[in-house]
C-alpha atoms as an extended CHARMM CRD file, in Angstrom:
* protein
*
       121  EXT
         1         1  MET       CA            -73.9160000000       -8.3370000000      -10.6640000000  PROA      1               0.0000000000
         2         2  LYS       CA            -77.3730000000       -8.6980000000      -12.2280000000  PROA      2               0.0000000000
         3         3  THR       CA            -78.9480000000       -7.8170000000       -8.8660000000  PROA      3               0.0000000000
         4         4  THR       CA            -77.0300000000       -4.5540000000       -8.6960000000  PROA      4               0.0000000000
         5         5  ILE       CA            -78.1310000000       -3.5580000000      -12.1790000000  PROA      5               0.0000000000
         6         6  ILE       CA            -81.7720000000       -4.3640000000      -11.4260000000  PROA      6               0.0000000000
         7         7  VAL       CA            -81.6950000000       -2.4580000000       -8.1220000000  PROA      7               0.0000000000
         8         8  SER       CA            -80.0640000000        0.5230000000       -9.8220000000  PROA      8               0.0000000000
         9         9  ALA       CA            -82.6670000000        0.4910000000      -12.5750000000  PROA      9               0.0000000000
        10        10  ILE       CA            -85.5040000000        0.2950000000      -10.0490000000  PROA      10              0.0000000000
        11        11  ALA       CA            -83.9660000000        3.1290000000       -8.0020000000  PROA      11              0.0000000000
        12        12  ALA       CA            -83.6720000000        5.2820000000      -11.1350000000  PROA      12              0.0000000000
        13        13  ILE       CA            -87.3120000000        4.6350000000      -12.0460000000  PROA      13              0.0000000000
        14        14  PHE       CA            -88.4550000000        5.3590000000       -8.4790000000  PROA      14              0.0000000000
        15        15  LEU       CA            -86.5100000000        8.6400000000       -8.2280000000  PROA      15              0.0000000000
        16        16  GLY       CA            -87.7610000000        9.7490000000      -11.6220000000  PROA      16              0.0000000000
        17        17  ALA       CA            -91.3630000000        8.8720000000      -10.7760000000  PROA      17              0.0000000000
        18        18  THR       CA            -91.3280000000       10.7790000000       -7.4970000000  PROA      18              0.0000000000
        19        19  GLY       CA            -89.8980000000       13.8960000000       -9.1000000000  PROA      19              0.0000000000
        20        20  ALA       CA            -86.7510000000       14.1150000000       -6.9790000000  PROA      20              0.0000000000
        21        21  ALA       CA            -85.5870000000       16.9070000000       -9.2680000000  PROA      21              0.0000000000
        22        22  THR       CA            -88.1550000000       19.6890000000       -8.9820000000  PROA      22              0.0000000000
        23        23  ALA       CA            -89.1020000000       21.7220000000      -12.0280000000  PROA      23              0.0000000000
        24        24  ALA       CA            -88.6910000000       25.4840000000      -12.0140000000  PROA      24              0.0000000000
        25        25  GLU       CA            -91.8110000000       27.5340000000      -11.4150000000  PROA      25              0.0000000000
        26        26  PRO       CA            -92.8870000000       29.9510000000      -14.1970000000  PROA      26              0.0000000000
        27        27  GLY       CA            -92.2810000000       32.9060000000      -11.8450000000  PROA      27              0.0000000000
        28        28  ASP       CA            -88.6130000000       31.9550000000      -11.4350000000  PROA      28              0.0000000000
        29        29  LYS       CA            -87.8640000000       33.3970000000      -14.8790000000  PROA      29              0.0000000000
        30        30  VAL       CA            -89.9630000000       36.5590000000      -14.6010000000  PROA      30              0.0000000000
        31        31  LYS       CA            -88.5070000000       39.8790000000      -13.4190000000  PROA      31              0.0000000000
        32        32  ILE       CA            -90.1330000000       43.2090000000      -12.6690000000  PROA      32              0.0000000000
        33        33  SER       CA            -88.7700000000       46.7200000000      -12.3240000000  PROA      33              0.0000000000
        34        34  ILE       CA            -90.6300000000       49.8680000000      -11.3650000000  PROA      34              0.0000000000
        35        35  GLU       CA            -89.8050000000       52.6670000000      -13.7740000000  PROA      35              0.0000000000
        36        36  LYS       CA            -91.9260000000       55.5000000000      -12.3520000000  PROA      36              0.0000000000
        37        37  TRP       CA            -94.3020000000       55.9570000000       -9.4010000000  PROA      37              0.0000000000
        38        38  ARG       CA            -97.2640000000       58.3230000000       -9.4950000000  PROA      38              0.0000000000
        39        39  LYS       CA            -98.9350000000       59.8330000000       -6.4220000000  PROA      39              0.0000000000
        40        40  PRO       CA           -102.0910000000       58.0800000000       -5.2460000000  PROA      40              0.0000000000
        41        41  GLY       CA           -105.6400000000       59.1320000000       -5.8290000000  PROA      41              0.0000000000
        42        42  SER       CA           -108.4230000000       57.6180000000       -3.7510000000  PROA      42              0.0000000000
        43        43  ASN       CA           -107.8170000000       54.6770000000       -1.3920000000  PROA      43              0.0000000000
        44        44  ASN       CA           -104.0530000000       55.3620000000       -1.3810000000  PROA      44              0.0000000000
        45        45  ILE       CA           -103.6940000000       53.4910000000       -4.6920000000  PROA      45              0.0000000000
        46        46  GLY       CA           -100.9820000000       54.9000000000       -6.8950000000  PROA      46              0.0000000000
        47        47  THR       CA            -99.8770000000       53.9000000000      -10.3430000000  PROA      47              0.0000000000
        48        48  ALA       CA            -96.5190000000       52.8460000000      -11.6280000000  PROA      48              0.0000000000
        49        49  ASP       CA            -94.9240000000       52.2470000000      -14.9890000000  PROA      49              0.0000000000
        50        50  ILE       CA            -93.4550000000       48.7530000000      -14.7280000000  PROA      50              0.0000000000
        51        51  THR       CA            -91.2630000000       46.6570000000      -16.9700000000  PROA      51              0.0000000000
        52        52  VAL       CA            -91.8190000000       42.8960000000      -16.9110000000  PROA      52              0.0000000000
        53        53  THR       CA            -89.3040000000       40.5010000000      -18.4640000000  PROA      53              0.0000000000
        54        54  ASN       CA            -90.3800000000       36.9220000000      -19.2010000000  PROA      54              0.0000000000
        55        55  ASP       CA            -87.4280000000       34.6070000000      -19.8840000000  PROA      55              0.0000000000
        56        56  ASN       CA            -89.6500000000       31.5060000000      -20.0770000000  PROA      56              0.0000000000
        57        57  ASP       CA            -90.2970000000       29.5910000000      -23.2990000000  PROA      57              0.0000000000
        58        58  PHE       CA            -94.0230000000       30.2220000000      -22.7830000000  PROA      58              0.0000000000
        59        59  ALA       CA            -96.2930000000       33.1680000000      -22.0160000000  PROA      59              0.0000000000
        60        60  VAL       CA            -97.0770000000       33.9990000000      -18.3770000000  PROA      60              0.0000000000
        61        61  LYS       CA           -100.0370000000       35.6890000000      -16.6950000000  PROA      61              0.0000000000
        62        62  ASP       CA           -101.3460000000       36.5230000000      -13.2050000000  PROA      62              0.0000000000
        63        63  ILE       CA            -97.9740000000       37.7070000000      -11.9360000000  PROA      63              0.0000000000
        64        64  ARG       CA            -97.7540000000       37.9500000000       -8.1150000000  PROA      64              0.0000000000
        65        65  VAL       CA            -95.4670000000       40.7310000000       -6.9270000000  PROA      65              0.0000000000
        66        66  LYS       CA            -94.1420000000       41.4490000000       -3.4370000000  PROA      66              0.0000000000
        67        67  CYS       CA            -92.6650000000       44.8420000000       -2.5870000000  PROA      67              0.0000000000
        68        68  ASP       CA            -90.5350000000       45.4540000000        0.5140000000  PROA      68              0.0000000000
        69        69  TYR       CA            -89.5650000000       48.9850000000        1.4920000000  PROA      69              0.0000000000
        70        70  MET       CA            -87.9170000000       50.4420000000        4.5730000000  PROA      70              0.0000000000
        71        71  SER       CA            -88.4090000000       54.0580000000        5.5960000000  PROA      71              0.0000000000
        72        72  LYS       CA            -85.2550000000       56.1020000000        5.1010000000  PROA      72              0.0000000000
        73        73  THR       CA            -85.2260000000       56.8130000000        8.8300000000  PROA      73              0.0000000000
        74        74  GLY       CA            -85.1160000000       53.0440000000        9.4030000000  PROA      74              0.0000000000
        75        75  GLY       CA            -88.1670000000       52.9430000000       11.6210000000  PROA      75              0.0000000000
        76        76  ARG       CA            -90.8910000000       51.4500000000        9.4610000000  PROA      76              0.0000000000
        77        77  LYS       CA            -91.0070000000       48.5130000000        7.0730000000  PROA      77              0.0000000000
        78        78  ILE       CA            -93.6180000000       48.6160000000        4.3040000000  PROA      78              0.0000000000
        79        79  GLU       CA            -94.6880000000       45.3580000000        2.6530000000  PROA      79              0.0000000000
        80        80  THR       CA            -97.2070000000       44.9850000000       -0.1550000000  PROA      80              0.0000000000
        81        81  GLU       CA            -98.2520000000       42.0240000000       -2.2520000000  PROA      81              0.0000000000
        82        82  GLN       CA           -100.5810000000       41.8750000000       -5.2190000000  PROA      82              0.0000000000
        83        83  LYS       CA           -101.5120000000       39.9600000000       -8.3400000000  PROA      83              0.0000000000
        84        84  LEU       CA           -101.0690000000       41.7390000000      -11.6520000000  PROA      84              0.0000000000
        85        85  ALA       CA           -103.5440000000       40.5610000000      -14.2820000000  PROA      85              0.0000000000
        86        86  LEU       CA           -101.0030000000       40.9560000000      -17.0650000000  PROA      86              0.0000000000
        87        87  LYS       CA            -99.9170000000       38.6390000000      -19.8540000000  PROA      87              0.0000000000
        88        88  VAL       CA            -96.3610000000       38.6320000000      -21.1960000000  PROA      88              0.0000000000
        89        89  LYS       CA            -95.2740000000       36.6650000000      -24.2530000000  PROA      89              0.0000000000
        90        90  PRO       CA            -92.3130000000       34.2740000000      -24.0530000000  PROA      90              0.0000000000
        91        91  LYS       CA            -88.7770000000       35.6900000000      -24.2070000000  PROA      91              0.0000000000
        92        92  THR       CA            -89.9710000000       39.3130000000      -24.1790000000  PROA      92              0.0000000000
        93        93  THR       CA            -89.8090000000       42.4710000000      -22.0920000000  PROA      93              0.0000000000
        94        94  LYS       CA            -92.9020000000       44.6430000000      -21.9340000000  PROA      94              0.0000000000
        95        95  LEU       CA            -93.6110000000       48.0730000000      -20.4160000000  PROA      95              0.0000000000
        96        96  PHE       CA            -96.9840000000       48.4830000000      -18.6880000000  PROA      96              0.0000000000
        97        97  LYS       CA            -97.9320000000       52.1170000000      -18.0170000000  PROA      97              0.0000000000
        98        98  LYS       CA           -100.1030000000       53.3180000000      -15.1370000000  PROA      98              0.0000000000
        99        99  THR       CA           -100.4400000000       49.9240000000      -13.4570000000  PROA      99              0.0000000000
       100       100  LYS       CA           -102.3340000000       50.2300000000      -10.1570000000  PROA      100             0.0000000000
       101       101  PHE       CA           -100.1340000000       49.6430000000       -7.1030000000  PROA      101             0.0000000000
       102       102  PRO       CA           -100.3600000000       50.3140000000       -3.3820000000  PROA      102             0.0000000000
       103       103  PHE       CA            -98.4870000000       53.6080000000       -3.2240000000  PROA      103             0.0000000000
       104       104  ILE       CA            -94.9190000000       53.6710000000       -1.9250000000  PROA      104             0.0000000000
       105       105  ASP       CA            -93.4480000000       57.1240000000       -1.2950000000  PROA      105             0.0000000000
       106       106  THR       CA            -90.0360000000       56.5820000000       -2.8690000000  PROA      106             0.0000000000
       107       107  GLU       CA            -88.7860000000       59.8710000000       -1.4040000000  PROA      107             0.0000000000
       108       108  ALA       CA            -89.3930000000       58.5180000000        2.1130000000  PROA      108             0.0000000000
       109       109  ALA       CA            -88.5650000000       54.8230000000        1.5950000000  PROA      109             0.0000000000
       110       110  GLU       CA            -86.0570000000       52.6050000000       -0.1910000000  PROA      110             0.0000000000
       111       111  GLY       CA            -86.5860000000       49.0710000000       -1.4410000000  PROA      111             0.0000000000
       112       112  ALA       CA            -87.7310000000       47.0180000000       -4.3840000000  PROA      112             0.0000000000
       113       113  CYS       CA            -90.3520000000       44.6980000000       -5.7970000000  PROA      113             0.0000000000
       114       114  LYS       CA            -89.8840000000       41.1180000000       -6.9460000000  PROA      114             0.0000000000
       115       115  VAL       CA            -91.9740000000       38.4580000000       -8.6480000000  PROA      115             0.0000000000
       116       116  ILE       CA            -93.0060000000       35.6760000000       -6.2730000000  PROA      116             0.0000000000
       117       117  SER       CA            -95.0760000000       33.6240000000       -8.7350000000  PROA      117             0.0000000000
       118       118  ALA       CA            -96.6590000000       33.5690000000      -12.1660000000  PROA      118             0.0000000000
       119       119  ALA       CA            -98.9670000000       31.2300000000      -14.0450000000  PROA      119             0.0000000000
       120       120  GLN       CA            -98.3280000000       29.7370000000      -17.4440000000  PROA      120             0.0000000000
       121       121  ALA       CA           -100.7050000000       31.3660000000      -19.9280000000  PROA      121             0.0000000000
């Protein structure tokens, strides 16, 4: 019986030390929504008003966003990815106006953007 207890204790220490349970990434609790697109100027860069919600217990920064859109005719998929140099306090929602984005013509395409990562600030 003592052997079983010792083996179980060693197994528990080993599993804890190797991190068998992975911690959530900061980006897992960050959400983005695009409120308004604006037509692009030079270099096909548009701007968008975006809302970022940070449900973490800490501030986040350098938010990586991936946008996937499909043309309404179904023939062309548009993918963009970028890092937003923004900082959002813990447990808050913040509106960022005129954030630079690769332009997506929302009249010709449907889709959405999502956060793929963020760094703890």
